[in-house]
C-alpha positions as CSV (number, residue, x, y, z in Angstrom):
1,X,11.2,-58.6,56.9
2,X,12.3,-62.3,56.6
3,X,14.1,-62.8,53.1
4,X,11.7,-65.7,52.4
5,X,8.8,-63.3,52.6
6,X,8.5,-62.7,49.1
7,X,9.0,-65.9,48.0
8,X,6.0,-67.4,46.5
9,X,4.4,-70.6,47.5
10,X,4.2,-73.1,44.9
11,X,0.8,-75.1,44.7
12,X,0.6,-78.7,45.3
13,X,-0.3,-81.3,42.3
14,X,-3.1,-82.4,44.2
15,X,-4.9,-78.6,44.2
16,X,-3.4,-78.4,40.7
17,X,-5.4,-81.5,39.6
18,X,-8.1,-80.4,41.2
19,X,-8.7,-77.0,39.7
20,X,-8.1,-78.5,36.5
21,X,-10.8,-80.9,37.1
22,X,-13.0,-78.7,37.9
23,X,-12.8,-76.3,35.3
24,X,-13.3,-79.0,32.6
25,X,-16.3,-80.2,34.5
26,X,-17.7,-76.8,34.6
27,X,-17.3,-76.2,31.1
28,X,-18.3,-79.4,29.8
29,X,-21.6,-78.9,32.0
30,X,-22.2,-75.7,30.8
31,X,-21.6,-77.1,27.2
32,X,-23.9,-79.6,27.7
33,X,-26.9,-77.6,29.0
34,X,-26.6,-74.9,26.3
35,X,-26.4,-78.0,23.6
36,X,-29.5,-79.4,25.3
37,X,-31.3,-76.2,25.6
38,X,-34.9,-76.1,23.8
39,X,-34.1,-73.2,21.8
40,X,-33.2,-72.2,18.3
41,X,-29.6,-72.8,17.3
42,X,-28.8,-69.6,17.0
43,X,-29.5,-68.7,20.5
44,X,-27.4,-71.7,21.4
45,X,-24.3,-70.4,19.2
46,X,-24.9,-67.0,21.2
47,X,-24.7,-68.4,24.5
48,X,-21.7,-70.8,23.3
49,X,-19.6,-67.6,22.1
50,X,-20.8,-65.7,25.3
51,X,-19.5,-69.1,27.3
52,X,-15.8,-69.0,25.2
53,X,-15.7,-65.0,25.8
54,X,-16.2,-65.4,29.7
55,X,-13.8,-68.3,29.8
56,X,-11.0,-66.5,27.5
57,X,-11.8,-63.2,29.4
58,X,-11.4,-64.9,32.7
59,X,-7.8,-66.3,31.7
60,X,-7.0,-62.9,30.2
61,X,-8.0,-61.1,33.9
62,X,-6.1,-64.3,35.6
63,X,-2.6,-63.5,33.3
64,X,-2.9,-59.8,34.1
65,X,-3.2,-60.1,37.8
66,X,-0.3,-62.4,38.1
67,X,2.0,-60.5,36.1
68,X,1.0,-57.4,38.3
69,X,2.0,-59.5,41.1
70,X,5.1,-60.8,39.7
71,X,6.2,-57.2,38.7
72,X,5.4,-55.6,42.0
73,X,7.4,-58.8,43.7
74,X,10.6,-58.3,41.6
75,X,10.5,-54.5,42.4
76,X,10.2,-55.2,46.3
77,X,13.1,-57.7,45.7
78,X,15.2,-55.3,44.3
79,X,14.4,-52.6,47.0
80,X,15.4,-55.0,49.4
81,X,18.7,-56.0,47.7
82,X,19.6,-52.5,47.4
83,X,18.6,-51.9,51.1
84,X,20.9,-54.9,52.2
85,X,23.8,-53.6,50.2
86,X,23.7,-50.0,52.0
87,X,23.6,-51.4,55.2
88,X,26.2,-53.9,54.9
89,X,28.5,-50.8,53.5
90,X,27.9,-49.0,56.3
91,X,30.3,-48.4,58.5
92,X,29.0,-46.4,61.9
93,X,32.8,-46.0,63.0
94,X,34.3,-44.5,59.8
95,X,35.5,-41.1,60.3
96,X,33.9,-38.6,57.9
97,X,36.6,-37.4,55.2
């Protein structure tokens, strides 16, 4: 395994901007759609709360997945460092005491 195999790749600024704009456009579009639905105000409020709940739960899920991935990555790096230390300290020509 190469030393750079576990280093996460950074996203580009263009991809970040595209993702942020896409998120903003989708939220505004659905919000406008809910606002102009030909239904009672309480139905619009229910749909708005449903949209808000969906967005917040998606952010929470993304954070949990990221945290899980980071913890696995840290464990793998620690294990790799231990293995590297054992290999550098090993002397195959040393005689047993």
